[in-house]
C-alpha positions, 0 to 999 in steps of 0.5 A: 459501497456501490452495489456494484463492487459487489459482483466480482463477490457473486461471480466467484461464489458461483464458480467455486474454486475452479482456476482463474488463472492457469499458466503451463511451461511458460517462457520468455524473452528480453531478446537474446537473454531467456528469462522464464524456462516453463513456469506452471501453476495457478490460482483459483477463483477468490484466492491471494496468491503470492510469486516469492524469490530472490531478486532475478528470479523471474517474479514480474517478469512472469506478470507480464508474460500474463499480460503480453508484454514481454516480447516473445513468450511461449507456453499456455496462459489460460484465464478463466477458460480462454488461452491467451498467449498469442493476445495482445496486452490490451485484449488480455486487460479487456477478459478482465485482468489488471497489472499493478507494476512497481514502479507504479506509474503515477501521473505527475501532472495530474491530479489524484483524480485524473488519475483515477480516472484514466483507466478504461473501465473494461467489464461490469463488476468494478469500483467507484470513486468513492468505493476507490476513496473508502478504502483509501481514504488518505486519497480522497482528502489528497483527491486534488494533488499533483500526483509528485506531491504525494508521498511512496504510500499515497502512490501506491493506494493510487496503483492500486486503487486505480485498477480497480476501477476496471472491472478487472476481476484478477488482480497483478500486483507488483510488490506493494510493499515496497520501500513502505512505511509499516503502518502504510504496509498494516493499511495495502494489507487490510485491503488486500482482505477487503478485496478478497471478500469482496471476491477479487483474487490476486496475484502478488508479488512480495519480497517479504513473505512475511507480508505474504504470510498475512494475506495470502492461501499459496505460495509459488516459489520461482527460483530460475524462471521455474516454481520451485517449490508451492508452500499453501500459507497453513504450511508456511510455519513448518517450513521456514528454514525452507522458504529461508533457504530459497530467498536465502535470507 
């Protein structure tokens, strides 16, 4: 893997486990609809943290609010010591946060290679094209294929690979395993585990808590636009009944 790919890991080790992202009293609206009602959580450097909850609980809105992609938001979002609540999305991205939406946003008329080249490099430390191909060999094989020719799993690989070029230190992944075959879900899990070893910090929205348990350090449960609970992954087995109650499964 190219030398640049190791840079995030150095940053994470140098700064210990201090919070890279700290969210306090986050409220968000879409027009008159009040979605988030005071969300509080933090993500420490080098962690994988999941947001769990039922549909409509506010998980995706939380990610979009962090990126400044909701019409109105209030509260505090501190990234790497800098308050971002008043910043526009482009400024937030350049601080080192990247967002991979559930809909993936693949440009169907462009090839895999062209899709990978689209995002700007905002900071040093991003992965090169060859390193992304090493993570996702399918993309190397399909590098000349148009986005419309890719399977759902390949589109998800491309969406994740695309944000890895940017140099972002915090990756926001929204439902990366939704609708994918089990073998692809396992590959996504291995990729997240590898990115963690490289020092990336990941905030993951996930409906599949069984998958989340294989990759995450901690889980925040979102209910009605608020954090209802925080469960360390080491305590997940003993709190499964409570989690089932939260998620309605």
